[in-house]
C-alpha positions in Angstrom: 104.0 128.4 87.6 100.7 125.5 88.3 99.8 127.2 91.5 98.1 123.3 92.3 98.3 121.9 94.6 97.1 118.1 96.1 96.8 116.3 99.5 95.9 112.4 99.7 95.8 110.1 102.5 97.2 106.6 101.7 97.5 103.3 101.9 100.1 101.0 100.5 102.6 98.0 101.1 106.1 96.6 101.5 108.7 94.4 101.0 111.4 92.5 103.4 113.4 95.3 103.1 111.5 98.3 103.9 110.8 99.2 100.7 107.3 100.7 99.1 106.2 98.5 96.7 102.7 100.2 95.7 100.9 102.9 96.8 97.4 103.7 96.6 95.5 106.7 97.2 91.5 106.2 96.4 90.6 109.9 96.4 93.3 112.7 96.4 91.9 116.3 97.3 93.2 118.8 94.6 94.0 121.9 96.1 92.9 121.2 99.6 91.7 123.9 102.2 94.1 125.3 104.6 92.1 123.7 107.7 93.0 120.2 106.2 96.1 120.8 105.2 96.5 122.9 109.2 95.1 119.5 110.9 98.3 117.7 109.0 100.5 119.7 109.9 100.0 120.3 113.5 99.7 116.1 113.4 102.7 115.3 111.6 105.1 118.7 111.2 104.0 119.1 108.0 106.2 122.0 106.8 105.2 122.4 103.3 106.8 121.2 99.9 106.2 117.8 98.4 106.5 115.0 101.2 105.1 111.4 101.8 104.9 111.1 105.6 103.8 107.7 107.1 101.6 108.4 110.3 101.1 105.7 113.0 98.0 104.5 113.9 97.2 107.3 116.9 98.5 110.2 113.9 95.4 108.2 111.7 93.1 108.5 115.0 93.9 111.6 115.6 93.2 113.0 112.1 89.5 111.5 111.6 88.5 113.1 114.9 90.3 116.8 113.7 88.8 116.1 110.0 85.3 115.3 111.5 85.4 118.5 114.1 86.5 120.7 111.5 83.2 119.5 109.0 85.5 117.2 106.4 83.0 114.0 107.0 84.6 112.6 103.6 88.2 112.9 104.5 87.2 111.9 108.1 85.5 108.3 106.3 88.7 107.2 104.9 90.8 107.9 108.2 88.2 106.1 109.9 88.7 103.4 107.4 92.8 103.0 107.9 92.1 103.6 111.4 90.0 101.0 111.6 92.5 97.9 110.0 92.9 96.1 113.6 92.4 92.1 114.2 89.1 91.2 112.6 90.2 93.4 109.5 93.5 91.7 109.2 92.0 88.4 109.8 89.4 88.6 107.5 91.8 89.5 104.8 93.3 86.8 105.5 91.4 84.2 105.6 89.6 85.8 102.1 93.7 85.7 100.6 93.9 82.0 101.3 90.8 80.9 100.5 91.1 82.3 96.9 94.4 81.0 96.0 94.1 77.6 97.3 90.3 77.7 95.5 92.6 78.8 92.3 95.0 76.0 92.9 93.0 73.2 93.4 90.7 73.5 90.4 94.0 74.4 88.3 95.5 71.5 89.6 92.1 69.4 88.9 92.1 70.2 85.6 95.4 68.9 84.9 98.1 72.3 85.2 101.9 72.0 85.7 103.2 73.3 89.0 104.6 76.4 86.6 101.3 77.3 86.4 99.9 76.4 89.5 102.6 79.1 91.0 101.9 81.5 88.1 98.1 81.8 89.0 98.9 81.3 93.1 99.4 85.6 93.4 96.9 86.3 91.5 94.4 88.4 93.7 97.1 91.4 93.8 98.2 94.0 91.4 100.3 93.2 88.8 104.0 94.6 90.7 103.8 92.0 93.6 102.4 89.6 91.4 104.7 89.5 89.4 107.2 89.6 91.9 106.3 86.6 93.9 105.7 84.7 90.6 109.5 85.2 90.5 109.9 84.0 93.1 107.6 80.3 93.2 109.0 79.8 89.6 105.9 80.5 88.0 106.5 83.3 84.7 106.4 86.8 85.8 104.6 87.9 82.3 101.9 85.8 82.3 101.4 86.4 86.1 101.0 89.5 85.0 98.2 89.1 82.2 96.2 86.9 84.3 95.8 89.8 87.5 94.3 92.2 83.9 91.9 89.6 83.4 91.2 88.9 87.5 90.4 93.0 87.3 88.3 93.3 84.5 86.3 89.8 85.7 85.7 91.8 89.6 84.1 95.0 88.3 81.4 92.9 85.8 80.2 90.8 87.9 81.4 91.3 91.8 78.4 94.0 92.4 75.7 92.0 90.7 77.1 88.9 92.6 76.9 90.7 95.8 74.0 91.5 95.5 72.6 88.8 94.3 74.3 87.9 98.1 72.3 90.6 99.4 75.9 92.2 101.4 75.4 96.0 102.0 77.4 96.6 104.5 79.9 98.6 103.7 83.1 97.2 104.9 82.4 93.8 103.7 82.0 95.5 100.3 84.5 97.1 100.0 86.8 94.4 101.4 85.4 92.0 98.9 85.8 93.9 95.7 89.7 94.9 96.8 90.6 91.4 97.7 89.6 90.4 94.5 89.7 92.4 91.5 92.1 95.1 93.5 93.0 98.3 92.3 89.8 98.5 89.6 87.7 96.7 92.0 88.4 99.6 94.2 87.4 101.9 91.7 84.6 100.0 91.2 84.1 100.4 94.9 85.3 104.4 95.5 81.6 105.0 93.0 79.6 102.7 95.3 81.3 104.7 98.3 83.2 106.6 100.3 83.6 103.9 102.7 83.9 101.5 100.4 86.7 102.5 98.5 88.7 103.0 101.8 87.8 99.5 102.5 88.8 97.8 99.4 92.2 99.5 99.4 93.1 98.7 102.3 92.0 95.5 101.8 93.7 95.4 98.5 97.1 96.6 100.5 97.0 94.3 103.6 96.8 91.5 100.9 98.9 92.1 98.6 101.1 92.9 102.0 100.4 89.8 102.8 100.7 87.7 99.6 104.5 88.9 99.0 105.5 87.7 102.6 103.5 85.0 103.4 102.6 83.0 100.1 106.3 82.0 99.3 106.9 80.6 102.8 103.8 78.5 102.9 104.3 77.2 99.0 108.3 76.1 100.3 106.9 74.7 103.5 104.1 72.6 101.0 107.5 72.1 98.7 109.1 69.8 102.5 105.9 68.3 102.7 105.9 67.2 99.7 109.3 65.8 99.7 109.3 64.2 103.2 106.3 63.0 102.4 
C-alpha cells in the first residue's frame, strides 16, 4: 500500500447547477508536514482520508495567517492570493475578459467570419471544457472551440512573458492575472515558473474568468441578438 499523501489548495469554477466544471491546484504538496495538516484540520474539521473541502473567504483568511505564523510561507502565498480575490481583482478580470472577447469578435467580423465561427471564437480565453460547453450553447462548433483554446494556450506562454517585459509589467498580481486570463492552464503553468504569487493569481484569474464566461457570455450574446432583431 502506498504511503503517499497529498494536500493542495485550489480554485475552480461551477455551472449554474452548482456543479464543479473544473478545479485547478497550482502546487500540490506531497506528504505535507503534520503541522500544515493540523491547521487545516482545526479550521475546516478535516478528519482524514480522501476529501475535497470547500472553504469560505474567512476560512482561507485564517489558513493564510496560521500557515504564515507556522512558517509555511510557500503555502500561505496561495491562500493570500485567493483570500484577496475581492472587487478590484474581479473587476479587472471582468474588464479584461470583455475586452479580449470583443476584440476577437471584431477582428473576426472584419475578416468576414460567419456567425457560427464568431460564436466558436467567443469563449477562447477559458479552458477547453468551459469553451466547448459555451460554444455549443451559442451555436458554435465545440470541437473547433477546443482547438482555438489549445492554440491560444500555446501562443500565450510563448509571447506573453516577452510582451509583459516589453510593457514593463512587473507586479506579480498583474503578471499572473494577465497570463491566467489569456493562456489559462498552460499560462498558469508558465506563471508558476515565474514565481509563487504569479502562479496563484494566474490560477485565480483563470477560474474566475471561466465562471464569468460560462454565466455571462450566453446572456450577452442573447442580448446582442435581441437588439439586432429589434433594430
